[in-house]
C-alpha positions as a printed Julia matrix, in Angstrom:
477×3 Matrix{Float64}:
 -49.15  38.55   -49.91
 -49.65  37.26   -53.37
 -49.32  33.3    -54.47
 -45.46  33.65   -55.23
 -44.37  36.35   -52.97
 -42.51  33.72   -50.53
 -40.53  32.64   -53.44
 -38.65  36.1    -53.39
 -36.94  34.64   -50.32
 -34.75  32.67   -52.31
 -34.29  34.89   -55.28
 -30.71  35.24   -55.34
 -29.93  31.66   -54.79
 -31.31  31.18   -58.13
 -30.51  33.87   -60.06
 -31.58  33.03   -63.87
 -34.41  31.31   -62.98
 -37.06  31.67   -65.32
 -39.31  33.19   -62.15
 -36.65  35.64   -61.67
 -38.79  38.34   -62.19
 -41.73  37.4    -60.23
 -39.52  37.16   -57.3
 -38.32  40.06   -57.27
 -41.48  42.5    -57.98
 -43.27  39.9    -55.95
 -41.1   41.03   -52.76
 -42.95  44.14   -52.68
 -45.95  42.14   -51.4
 -43.43  40.35   -48.29
 -42.59  44.46   -47.43
 -46.33  45.55   -47.37
 -47.54  42.69   -45.44
 -44.86  43.81   -42.73
 -46.77  46.97   -41.65
 -49.87  48.08   -41.51
 -49.28  51.04   -43.39
 -46.84  53.29   -45.3
 -46.31  55.39   -42.6
 -45.94  52.59   -40.21
 -43.1   52.9    -37.53
 -41.89  49.0    -39.13
 -41.22  51.12   -42.28
 -37.31  51.54   -41.5
 -37.09  47.68   -40.15
 -39.09  46.22   -42.82
 -36.42  47.93   -45.83
 -33.51  46.78   -43.83
 -35.24  43.2    -43.93
 -35.53  43.7    -47.62
 -32.11  44.45   -47.76
 -30.64  41.04   -46.45
 -33.63  38.72   -47.7
 -30.44  36.91   -49.72
 -28.85  36.17   -46.41
 -32.49  34.52   -45.17
 -32.47  30.93   -44.9
 -36.58  30.25   -44.15
 -36.18  29.57   -40.44
 -34.82  33.5    -40.19
 -38.02  34.52   -42.05
 -40.39  32.98   -40.53
 -38.66  34.32   -37.47
 -39.75  37.89   -39.05
 -42.82  37.85   -39.91
 -43.93  35.81   -36.15
 -42.42  39.66   -34.86
 -44.18  41.46   -37.17
 -47.06  39.56   -36.29
 -47.35  39.49   -32.74
 -49.62  42.33   -32.58
 -52.16  40.06   -34.3
 -51.96  37.41   -31.69
 -50.81  34.72   -34.18
 -47.33  34.12   -32.94
 -48.42  30.76   -31.73
 -50.57  29.65   -34.14
 -48.14  30.59   -36.86
 -45.56  28.54   -34.87
 -47.56  25.5    -34.53
 -48.25  25.5    -37.99
 -44.19  26.35   -38.98
 -43.39  23.25   -37.13
 -46.08  21.18   -39.23
 -44.82  22.37   -42.43
 -41.3   21.19   -41.43
 -42.3   17.41   -39.93
 -43.96  17.25   -43.46
 -41.68  18.08   -45.5
 -40.14  14.09   -44.04
 -43.01  12.93   -45.43
 -44.71  12.57   -49.6
 -45.38  14.93   -51.43
 -48.89  13.68   -51.7
 -48.98  14.24   -47.85
 -47.13  17.57   -47.77
 -50.46  18.36   -49.82
 -52.99  17.13   -46.92
 -51.3   18.84   -44.93
 -51.88  21.96   -46.89
 -55.48  21.2    -46.68
 -55.95  20.54   -43.55
 -54.51  23.84   -42.78
 -55.36  25.87   -45.05
 -59.25  26.56   -44.29
 -58.71  27.9    -40.77
 -56.03  30.5    -41.88
 -58.37  33.31   -43.05
 -55.85  36.14   -41.71
 -51.96  34.29   -43.21
 -52.69  36.62   -46.86
 -52.43  39.84   -43.65
 -49.63  38.02   -42.0
 -47.23  37.38   -44.86
 -47.6   33.71   -44.48
 -49.56  32.43   -47.07
 -49.31  28.77   -46.76
 -48.71  27.42   -50.26
 -45.63  30.56   -50.39
 -44.44  28.86   -47.5
 -44.33  25.32   -49.13
 -42.94  26.84   -52.11
 -40.06  28.77   -50.82
 -38.89  26.14   -48.8
 -38.84  23.68   -51.67
 -36.94  26.77   -53.59
 -34.26  26.82   -50.7
 -32.72  23.5    -51.31
 -30.13  24.89   -48.9
 -32.48  24.81   -45.75
 -33.86  21.25   -46.23
 -32.75  17.72   -48.22
 -34.9   17.88   -51.27
 -33.94  17.08   -54.83
 -33.67  20.33   -56.48
 -34.68  24.02   -55.84
 -37.2   24.0    -59.39
 -37.86  20.4    -59.53
 -39.56  19.73   -55.69
 -41.71  22.63   -56.05
 -42.71  22.41   -59.63
 -43.95  18.58   -58.54
 -46.07  20.24   -55.39
 -47.59  22.87   -57.16
 -48.57  20.83   -59.89
 -50.37  18.07   -57.94
 -51.9   20.87   -56.03
 -56.37  21.3    -56.73
 -55.44  24.84   -57.89
 -59.52  25.5    -57.91
 -59.68  24.66   -54.75
 -57.74  28.12   -52.93
 -59.39  29.89   -55.62
 -62.11  32.18   -54.01
 -61.23  31.56   -50.51
 -61.55  34.44   -48.33
 -58.11  35.6    -47.16
 -55.88  33.2    -49.47
 -55.11  34.86   -52.57
 -53.85  32.52   -55.59
 -54.67  35.06   -58.42
 -52.15  34.55   -60.95
 -50.84  38.23   -61.58
 -49.91  37.75   -66.19
 -47.25  40.26   -65.12
 -45.59  37.37   -63.97
 -47.05  34.43   -65.31
 -47.55  33.32   -68.29
 -50.39  31.79   -69.91
 -48.01  28.32   -70.17
 -47.35  28.71   -67.11
 -49.96  28.95   -65.66
 -51.51  25.9    -68.13
 -48.79  23.7    -66.49
 -49.82  24.36   -63.1
 -53.21  23.63   -63.23
 -52.59  20.73   -65.2
 -54.18  18.29   -62.67
 -57.5   20.52   -63.02
 -57.5   20.25   -66.63
 -57.42  16.82   -66.73
 -60.05  15.9    -63.76
 -62.02  18.31   -65.46
 -61.83  16.74   -68.55
 -62.63  13.47   -66.93
 -65.94  14.99   -65.46
 -66.84  16.77   -68.64
 -66.51  13.0    -70.36
 -68.29  11.05   -67.47
 -71.49  13.28   -67.76
 -72.12  12.95   -71.44
 -71.63   9.71   -71.74
 -73.74   8.57   -68.87
 -76.71  10.13   -70.5
 -79.07   7.69   -70.72
 -80.56   7.35   -73.21
 -78.07   7.79   -75.65
 -77.74  11.53   -77.31
 -78.8   10.76   -80.76
 -81.23  12.69   -82.75
 -83.78  10.66   -81.89
 -83.46  11.29   -77.82
 -84.0   15.04   -77.6
 -84.41  14.69   -73.89
 -81.01  13.6    -73.4
 -79.78  16.51   -76.32
 -81.13  18.94   -74.05
 -78.97  17.39   -70.8
 -75.86  17.92   -72.63
 -76.48  21.35   -73.94
 -77.84  21.96   -70.71
 -74.86  21.16   -69.54
 -73.01  22.95   -71.88
 -74.23  26.53   -71.28
 -74.25  26.31   -67.42
 -70.39  26.0    -67.85
 -70.05  28.32   -70.48
 -71.85  30.66   -67.89
 -70.05  29.56   -65.45
 -66.84  31.11   -66.64
 -68.56  34.18   -67.43
 -68.77  34.31   -71.12
 -72.54  35.33   -72.98
 -73.95  31.97   -74.49
 -77.42  31.7    -76.44
 -78.56  28.89   -78.29
 -79.29  29.0    -82.27
 -82.23  26.8    -82.88
 -83.17  25.46   -86.61
 -85.91  22.64   -87.14
 -85.45  19.26   -88.8
 -87.47  16.37   -89.37
 -89.84  18.3    -87.43
 -87.54  18.7    -84.28
 -85.99  21.61   -82.75
 -82.19  21.54   -82.33
 -79.68  23.84   -81.16
 -76.13  25.0    -81.13
 -74.71  26.39   -77.78
 -72.6   29.46   -78.99
 -70.34  31.31   -76.17
 -68.38  34.77   -76.76
 -64.45  35.2    -76.01
 -63.99  38.9    -76.66
 -60.44  39.93   -76.54
 -59.33  42.57   -73.73
 -57.79  44.55   -76.38
 -59.28  47.83   -77.79
 -60.85  47.97   -81.07
 -58.49  49.84   -83.7
 -61.08  51.89   -85.82
 -64.8   51.04   -86.08
 -64.29  47.5    -87.75
 -65.15  44.94   -86.24
 -62.08  41.87   -85.09
 -62.43  39.52   -87.09
 -63.67  35.73   -85.6
 -62.19  32.6    -84.72
 -64.77  29.83   -84.48
 -63.75  26.62   -82.27
 -66.33  24.08   -81.82
 -67.12  20.44   -81.03
 -70.21  18.66   -81.57
 -71.9   16.77   -78.96
 -74.14  14.74   -79.8
 -73.34  10.57   -80.68
 -73.92   8.32   -83.52
 -76.5    5.45   -82.58
 -76.55   3.49   -78.67
 -73.66   3.89   -77.49
 -71.94   6.33   -75.09
 -69.38   8.43   -77.37
 -66.97   8.76   -75.13
 -64.55   9.15   -77.92
 -66.7   10.2    -80.46
 -67.13  12.92   -79.11
 -67.7   13.49   -75.68
 -63.7   13.97   -75.14
 -64.12  16.83   -77.85
 -66.77  18.66   -75.66
 -64.32  18.15   -72.63
 -61.75  20.03   -75.02
 -64.04  22.57   -75.88
 -65.3   23.83   -72.07
 -61.38  23.53   -71.22
 -60.55  25.42   -74.09
 -63.79  28.28   -72.89
 -62.36  28.13   -68.85
 -58.87  28.83   -70.24
 -60.0   31.83   -72.1
 -62.27  33.28   -69.15
 -59.65  32.88   -66.33
 -56.12  33.88   -68.83
 -57.61  36.64   -70.81
 -55.41  36.56   -73.59
 -55.01  39.99   -75.25
 -55.34  38.35   -79.05
 -55.88  40.6    -82.33
 -59.57  38.69   -82.89
 -62.36  37.76   -80.6
 -63.44  33.91   -80.16
 -66.52  32.07   -80.7
 -67.47  29.14   -78.89
 -69.42  26.3    -80.37
 -71.32  23.13   -79.17
 -72.91  21.73   -82.64
 -76.13  19.57   -82.59
 -76.65  16.66   -85.7
 -73.28  16.81   -86.7
 -73.93  12.08   -87.12
 -75.89  10.97   -89.49
 -78.54  10.97   -90.82
 -77.56  14.67   -90.79
 -74.33  14.92   -91.93
 -73.21  16.81   -95.05
 -76.56  18.71   -94.83
 -77.45  22.25   -94.46
 -79.01  20.56   -91.3
 -76.25  19.97   -89.45
 -75.74  22.12   -86.88
 -72.13  23.32   -87.99
 -74.0   24.26   -91.42
 -76.56  26.42   -89.35
 -73.99  28.56   -87.57
 -71.41  29.4    -90.56
 -74.33  30.75   -92.98
 -75.36  32.46   -89.98
 -72.32  33.71   -89.7
 -71.73  34.19   -93.87
 -75.23  35.75   -93.59
 -74.21  38.19   -91.14
 -71.46  38.83   -93.41
 -68.69  38.42   -90.1
 -65.21  38.56   -90.51
 -64.39  35.07   -90.05
 -60.41  34.49   -89.3
 -60.98  30.36   -89.02
 -62.86  27.69   -87.72
 -61.01  25.2    -85.39
 -62.73  21.64   -85.1
 -62.33  19.58   -81.62
 -63.11  16.11   -82.88
 -62.34  12.62   -80.99
 -59.16  13.94   -79.19
 -59.12  10.66   -76.19
 -57.69   7.31   -78.03
 -54.25   6.99   -78.18
 -51.4    4.02   -77.84
 -47.92   3.57   -77.44
 -47.79  -0.4    -79.08
 -45.53  -0.8    -81.86
 -47.77  -0.49   -84.77
 -51.31   1.26   -83.21
 -51.22   3.83   -85.78
 -52.73   1.88   -89.13
 -51.89   4.24   -92.45
 -54.68   4.84   -94.35
 -52.69   4.98   -97.48
 -49.14   3.53   -97.77
 -47.68   6.83   -99.49
 -48.15   8.36   -95.88
 -45.34   6.02   -94.56
 -42.7    8.88   -93.18
 -45.29  11.94   -92.68
 -47.68   9.63   -90.24
 -45.83   7.81   -87.44
 -46.85   4.11   -86.68
 -47.39   4.67   -82.93
 -50.9    6.43   -82.26
 -49.53   8.75   -79.36
 -49.99  11.69   -81.56
 -52.61  14.28   -81.93
 -53.59  15.14   -85.95
 -54.14  18.7    -87.02
 -55.92  17.96   -90.17
 -56.92  19.91   -93.21
 -57.28  21.02   -96.73
 -54.08  22.14   -98.42
 -56.46  25.14   -99.72
 -56.22  26.53   -96.28
 -52.46  25.53   -95.89
 -51.33  29.12   -94.19
 -53.94  28.73   -91.92
 -53.12  25.36   -91.27
 -49.43  25.96   -90.57
 -49.97  28.98   -88.58
 -52.34  26.87   -86.31
 -49.95  24.06   -86.21
 -46.79  25.7    -85.55
 -48.57  27.61   -82.87
 -49.71  24.06   -81.1
 -46.99  22.16   -81.53
 -44.37  24.31   -80.24
 -42.87  23.18   -76.61
 -45.97  20.75   -77.02
 -45.95  17.78   -74.76
 -47.51  15.54   -76.74
 -46.37  14.58   -80.55
 -47.93  17.14   -83.15
 -48.68  15.73   -86.55
 -49.85  18.34   -89.17
 -51.54  17.17   -92.52
 -52.62  19.13   -95.34
 -49.63  21.96   -94.45
 -48.02  23.95   -97.8
 -45.83  21.61   -99.93
 -46.73  18.15   -97.74
 -47.33  14.97   -99.72
 -51.13  14.53   -99.83
 -52.65  12.04  -101.5
 -55.75  11.2   -102.92
 -57.54   9.39  -100.37
 -57.07  11.87   -97.63
 -59.39  14.07   -99.94
 -62.19  13.03   -97.88
 -61.03  12.0    -94.82
 -59.6   15.14   -93.32
 -63.17  16.47   -94.16
 -64.82  14.2    -91.74
 -66.56  16.86   -89.08
 -67.94  19.95   -88.47
 -65.07  21.97   -89.52
 -66.61  20.79   -93.51
 -69.12  23.26   -92.99
 -66.99  26.03   -92.85
 -65.1   25.29   -96.05
 -68.72  25.69   -97.96
 -68.79  29.03   -97.25
 -64.87  29.91   -98.39
 -63.58  30.04   -94.47
 -60.31  28.72   -93.24
 -61.0   25.54   -91.03
 -59.54  22.17   -90.06
 -59.61  19.78   -87.06
 -57.59  18.61   -84.28
 -58.39  14.62   -84.65
 -56.54  11.39   -83.09
 -57.45   9.95   -86.82
 -61.28   8.43   -85.34
 -61.95   5.28   -86.76
 -58.16   4.87   -88.74
 -56.91   4.02   -85.17
 -59.77   3.77   -82.77
 -61.34   0.28   -82.96
 -64.15   1.55   -80.89
 -65.63   4.17   -83.35
 -69.36   4.26   -83.09
 -69.58   1.12   -81.06
 -70.99   0.67   -77.38
 -67.37   0.3    -76.54
 -66.43   3.83   -77.02
 -66.55   4.19   -72.86
 -64.62   6.11   -70.78
 -62.4    3.55   -69.66
 -60.85   3.51   -73.46
 -59.19   7.3    -73.07
 -56.0    8.21   -71.94
 -56.68  11.59   -70.25
 -53.15  12.37   -69.43
 -52.83  12.13   -73.13
 -55.98  14.68   -73.59
 -54.61  17.23   -71.36
 -51.75  17.33   -73.16
 -53.53  17.85   -76.17
 -56.07  20.7    -75.12
 -52.69  22.55   -73.33
 -51.02  22.19   -76.43
 -54.5   23.08   -79.14
 -54.85  26.24   -76.41
 -51.8   27.38   -77.39
 -52.39  26.75   -81.1
 -56.18  28.4    -80.44
 -54.59  31.84   -78.77
 -51.33  31.99   -80.96
 -52.65  32.99   -84.19
 -50.44  35.77   -86.2
 -52.39  38.92   -86.77
């Protein structure tokens, strides 16, 4: 029985719900779980149950499951579990979650029995007639958002595979936001705790940072390699992973490549939480989402952790991003564009918290620092606009575009919009932009020892990465 099968119990009560198709199709999981094979004598009875599903309460459904599984001697166990489930609905949502955690590991047979523990919870939340809840969708959503989905994946007898025919990438991101936030924090924590600081002089710390990135890329199942070069007599490396679209190639021409990158080095002796651990965390979670969702795209995606973005190498041919951009150019690889994660973690809701680098930007850039920027040059306005629109669509966080077609672009912005790795790609004629919280314009901790993890807003970071992912996979062919 798949993750959502139990929700079909309430399909007739919730016509028009966004997941209606998924409920209807998943009903086959209920039917299949009620008999051992297509030739089983229970086949007819299972179909009769299916016909009556719109009349079920959760209690009646559970009785059916019990009856069909007495042969497995699970009826007593399931009855006990059911009583605990019903009792738990009298408690708070987080207590419900704890009950599910405590029960789930002993239920290897639950998928076979048609009684996926999370399915029961979700079915109950959707069935407002069976429990005193605030509303079917809101309550179920509240429960699912507090699940640690990664805790369940891969557990024997516990199927949480989300079929893309049923669940959109947006659904998946919504349901896994709790994991995303947790992961972002863990990534930033690891990088900011490296000592000495991961600047260009501390090769061991840089190797630990690059190793962390490489290990996670590999853990997600992406092919990984390192790109090395020499600078001032020392060896540095980029960490490069590739997401290959499942879409069949048309003809013999390779698909164009979209580059997504972030630098992992810091300036001086400071933790570099916003600059640039936040961006590396965003890069890693983007890689994870790509590997798990497997979007069908007309382009492939190269994910790169860069070294040597900071001084004294910024703007030179020894920057990791320059080395990477040049390698693509020299190899004649078609490049769709480049997306640079650069400082995505510092936000404020205070009035006047967003300074403006030029008075002419008043009205175009908000004066409250609760937004994320999509920042590029007007010469690549078409690419900037396409990404901006895909990222801003249905975004929980406000997205502000700079360098869009027809937009005011004062002279002061000419230098500011190029202060990261994306500028290396401009040198080879590739469209490129950065996702950025406006860096030192907003964040007073820029390049200071106070750029620490406790200054970041991980709720907003989560929203920014969710939206950035939609932009990355939402570009036109």
